[in-house]
C-alpha positions as CSV (number, residue, x, y, z in Angstrom):
1,M,0.0,0.0,0.0
2,I,2.8,2.4,0.8
3,M,4.6,1.4,-2.4
4,E,1.4,2.1,-4.3
5,F,1.2,5.5,-2.8
6,F,4.8,6.4,-3.7
7,H,4.2,5.0,-7.2
8,Q,1.2,7.3,-7.7
9,K,3.2,10.3,-6.4
10,R,6.0,9.5,-8.8
11,M,3.6,9.2,-11.7
12,Q,2.1,12.6,-10.8
13,K,5.6,14.2,-10.7
14,D,6.4,12.6,-14.1
15,S,3.2,13.8,-15.6
16,L,3.9,17.4,-14.3
17,L,7.4,17.2,-15.7
18,I,6.2,16.1,-19.1
19,D,3.6,18.8,-19.2
20,R,6.2,21.4,-18.4
21,L,8.5,20.0,-21.1
22,K,5.7,20.2,-23.6
23,K,4.9,23.8,-22.7
24,T,8.5,24.8,-22.8
25,R,8.9,23.1,-26.3
26,V,5.8,24.9,-27.6
27,F,7.1,28.2,-26.2
28,L,10.5,27.8,-27.7
29,L,9.1,26.8,-31.1
30,S,6.8,29.8,-31.0
31,L,9.7,32.1,-30.1
32,M,11.8,30.7,-32.9
33,F,8.9,31.2,-35.4
34,L,8.3,34.7,-34.3
35,S,11.9,35.7,-34.4
36,S,12.3,34.2,-37.9
37,C,9.2,36.2,-39.1
38,A,10.8,39.3,-37.7
39,E,14.0,38.8,-39.7
40,K,14.6,41.0,-42.6
41,V,14.7,38.7,-45.6
42,I,15.5,41.5,-48.0
43,E,17.0,44.9,-47.5
44,P,14.8,47.9,-47.7
45,P,14.9,49.7,-51.0
46,E,16.5,53.1,-51.4
47,N,13.1,54.8,-52.0
48,L,11.1,52.9,-49.4
49,I,7.6,54.2,-48.8
50,T,7.1,54.9,-45.1
51,K,4.9,52.4,-43.3
52,D,2.1,55.0,-42.6
53,K,2.1,56.1,-46.3
54,M,2.1,52.5,-47.5
55,T,-0.8,51.7,-45.2
56,N,-2.8,54.7,-46.6
57,I,-2.0,53.5,-50.2
58,L,-3.2,50.0,-49.4
59,Y,-6.3,51.4,-47.8
60,D,-7.1,53.5,-50.9
61,L,-6.5,50.5,-53.1
62,A,-8.9,48.5,-51.0
63,L,-11.6,51.2,-51.4
64,L,-11.0,51.6,-55.1
65,N,-11.0,47.9,-55.8
66,S,-14.2,47.5,-53.8
67,A,-15.8,50.3,-55.7
68,N,-14.6,48.8,-59.0
69,S,-16.0,45.4,-58.2
70,T,-19.3,46.8,-57.0
71,N,-19.9,49.2,-59.9
72,P,-17.1,49.2,-62.5
73,N,-18.9,51.9,-64.6
74,A,-18.6,54.4,-61.8
75,L,-14.8,54.6,-62.1
76,K,-14.9,54.3,-65.9
77,N,-17.5,57.1,-66.3
78,N,-15.3,59.3,-64.1
79,S,-12.1,58.3,-66.1
80,V,-10.5,56.9,-63.0
81,E,-7.8,54.2,-63.5
82,I,-6.9,52.8,-60.1
83,M,-3.1,52.5,-60.2
84,P,-2.4,55.8,-62.1
85,Y,-4.7,57.5,-59.6
86,I,-2.8,56.0,-56.7
87,F,0.6,56.9,-58.2
88,E,-0.4,60.5,-58.8
89,K,-2.1,61.0,-55.4
90,Y,0.8,59.7,-53.4
91,N,3.5,61.0,-55.8
92,I,5.1,57.6,-56.3
93,D,5.9,55.4,-59.3
94,S,5.1,51.7,-59.9
95,I,8.7,50.6,-59.2
96,Q,8.7,52.3,-55.8
97,F,5.4,50.9,-54.9
98,S,6.3,47.3,-56.0
99,Q,9.6,47.4,-54.2
100,S,8.1,48.8,-51.0
101,D,5.2,46.3,-51.1
102,I,7.6,43.4,-51.6
103,Y,9.8,44.7,-48.7
104,Y,6.8,45.0,-46.3
105,A,5.5,41.6,-47.4
106,S,8.8,40.1,-46.5
107,I,8.2,41.1,-42.9
108,P,4.9,39.2,-42.2
109,L,4.3,40.6,-38.7
110,E,4.7,44.2,-39.8
111,Y,2.6,43.5,-42.9
112,E,-0.1,41.9,-40.8
113,V,-0.2,45.0,-38.5
114,M,-0.6,47.2,-41.6
115,Y,-3.5,45.1,-42.9
116,K,-5.2,45.0,-39.4
117,T,-5.0,48.8,-39.4
118,I,-6.6,48.9,-42.8
119,Q,-9.3,46.5,-41.8
120,S,-10.0,48.6,-38.7
121,R,-10.3,51.8,-40.8
122,L,-12.6,50.1,-43.2
123,E,-14.8,48.8,-40.4
124,N,-15.0,52.3,-38.9
125,E,-16.0,53.7,-42.3
126,V,-18.8,51.1,-42.6
127,K,-19.9,51.9,-39.1
128,L,-20.1,55.6,-39.9
129,I,-22.0,55.0,-43.1
130,D,-24.5,52.8,-41.3
131,E,-25.0,55.4,-38.6
132,A,-25.5,58.1,-41.2
133,R,-28.0,55.9,-43.1
134,Q,-29.8,55.1,-39.9
135,E,-30.0,58.8,-38.9
136,K,-31.3,59.7,-42.4
137,T,-33.9,57.0,-42.2
138,T,-35.0,58.1,-38.8
139,K,-35.3,61.7,-39.9
140,A,-37.3,60.7,-43.0
141,R,-39.7,58.6,-40.8
142,E,-40.1,61.5,-38.3
143,K,-40.9,63.9,-41.2
144,A,-43.4,61.5,-42.7
145,D,-45.0,61.1,-39.2
146,Q,-45.3,64.9,-38.9
147,V,-46.9,65.2,-42.4
148,R,-49.3,62.4,-41.5
149,D,-50.2,64.0,-38.2
150,S,-50.7,67.4,-39.8
151,L,-53.0,65.9,-42.4
152,K,-55.0,64.2,-39.7
153,K,-55.4,67.4,-37.8
154,A,-56.3,69.3,-41.0
155,S,-59.0,66.7,-41.8
156,M,-60.4,66.7,-38.3
157,N,-60.5,70.5,-38.1
158,S,-62.1,71.1,-41.5
159,K,-65.9,70.8,-41.9
160,P,-67.3,69.1,-44.9
161,P,-68.4,71.7,-47.4
162,V,-72.0,72.7,-47.3
163,L,-73.8,72.2,-50.5
164,S,-76.6,74.4,-51.6
165,K,-79.9,72.7,-52.3
166,K,-79.4,73.2,-56.0
167,E,-76.0,71.4,-55.9
168,S,-77.2,68.6,-53.7
169,N,-80.2,67.9,-56.0
170,S,-78.0,67.8,-59.1
171,S,-75.6,65.3,-57.4
172,E,-78.4,62.9,-56.8
């Protein structure tokens, strides 16, 4: 019985040690993965676009591509070509954009942060548009209710026209 007790205690200690080793191994593998993702695979180009500016460019690209996929004629009718528009707006060229995009894509953690920022901005825009749409709908309903109420009041306050005997006989 005593031997059985010590055997159980030893099994528990072994189990705890194995769990700790597993957790340590997972932690070390995660740390290695994160450090390898943070390494610079390529050197930054000479004319690297700043991270903030690149985030703004990618945000505008997301908006323009979305508009183009939703209603392609809207951009065509306004003579807007996406990439030339972006290059002109941000005063960059295609080579600078490509090199900067490749550089940031080579640093996955940084690129992910940029895209999360873009996603957050897009979600905020959608939220603002939805709020504005809701406010506009609410105002339209309120105005329609006011018109309806004023029509009801007008019909309640007005008396039916009194017809002369001659008019009432001719309507029969």
